[in-house]
N, C-alpha and C positions, 0 to 999 in steps of 0.2 A: 799225280801222274802215276802210271803203272808200268814204267819201263823197267827192264831187268837191271838189277844193280850188281856190282862186283861181289857183293856178299851172297847173292843168289847162287844156287848150285852150279850153273855153268861157269861162274867166275872162279871157282876153285881150280879150274884147269888153265886159267889165263897165263900163269907163269910159264907153263910148258909150251904154250903156243908162241909167246913172244920170244922165248929163248931160241927158237928157230931162226930169229933175226939177230941174235947176239944181244938181246936186251935183258934187263933184269926188272923184276917187279918189286916195288917197295910199298908195303902197307903203312898207311899213316893212321894214327889213333883217331877215333871219332872225336869230333869237336876241334881238332887241330887243323889249322889252315893247310891246304895242300900246296907244298912248294912246287913251283914250276907250272902252276895252273894258269893258262892264258886267260880263261874266262872266269876264274874264281871258283870257289867251292860250290858244288861238289864235283866239278869237272876234273878230269884227270890232269896230272902234271907231267911234264917231260923235261928232264935235265940230263943232258948227255945221253947215255944209252939206258937210263933208268925211267921207267914208267911209274908214276906215283899215284896211288888210289887210296880211297877210304871205303869202308863198307857201303856208304851211300853214294859212291860214284857210279853213274850209269855205265853199264857195260859198253854201250855204243860209244861213249866218250873215250873209254880205254882203247877201244879198237881204232877210233879216229886218230888219236894221238900216236898210236903204234904205226898206223899207216903213214902219218906225216914223217915219222922217223925213217920208214922204208923208202918213201918217195923223194925225200930231199937228197941233194947231192952230198958227196962226202965232205966237201969243204964246209957247208952249213952244218952238217952233222957233228963235225969236230968242235964247233962253237955253240952247240945247241943248249939253250937255257930259256925255257918258258915259251918264247914265240918261235914257232916252227917256220914262219914266213912262207914263201912260195907264191907262185902266181895262180892265175885262173885255171890253167890246164892241170897244174899239179894238184890243186884243190879238188878238181873233178876226179883225178886219178885216185886221190885219197878216199873219196866217197865211194867210188866204184870198188876199190880194193877192200874197203871195210865190209862191204856187202859180201864179196866173195869169201873173205876170211871167216865170216860168221858161220859158214858151212863147215868149218874145220874146228869148231868148238861144240862138242856134244851138248845138246840141250839149248842151243841158241839157233843158229841157222839163218838163212837170208830172209825167210818169211817174218821171223821175229825182229830181225834187224830193220826191215822195211817199216814194220809197225812202230818200233821204238824211235826211229829217225823221224817219222811223221809226227808222232806224239810230242817229241821234244821240240819240234819246230824247224827242222831242216827245210830249206826253201828250194824248190825246183820249179822250173818253167812250166812243166806239165802238171804241177799240183801235188804230186806225190813222189816218194823215192822210187816206188815200183815203176810208175809210168816213166820216170826219167831213165831208170836203169834199163828197162825193156825197149824204150822207143827213142831215146834222145842222148844216149851215153856212148855212142860209137867213138867219139873223139877221145873220151876218157879211156876206153878200152885200147885204142890205138896208141895212146900215150904210154900206157902201162906196158904194152908189148914192145914199143920202141926202146924202152929202158930195161927190157927183159925181166920185168917184175911179175908178169903172168905169161902163160903160153897161149897157143892158138885155141886151146880148149877151155880158156878162162880159169885155169888152175894156177895158183901161186907157184912161183919158182923158188921161193924162200930165199931170194937174193935181195940185196940192198942196191939202190941206184948208186952208181959211181960218179 
């Protein structure tokens, strides 16, 4: 697969992006299992407010777990270890937000996020992440706006769901 990895140049700015949400980035040594990884290596891990990645962690995975942290309520966030949980609407909000946030990491952007999500095997009714985002994700957008995670212009508010 040819998805961007956390070790690729855009990944160097990941710590600054997630810091806007009060998160920390922890790099795990190559070959070491990633603590807090729900799907196993090389997927990103999430423990409390720490995002755990290795050089071979896909950048989209780091974004996805970051967005889980942002989208979960504060009670779940306080007990967070590995399994972000959440329901259907929240998962859709996570996917929508990770696409929007990609535009805020120089060298990544939503076009590459669409490509990487599709290549990795994210599954959407309309067959691709782009088709879902552009034609079938209004409910996800409304969910994010309801919790004040994005504004009416699809810009992140840099707030956490309460």
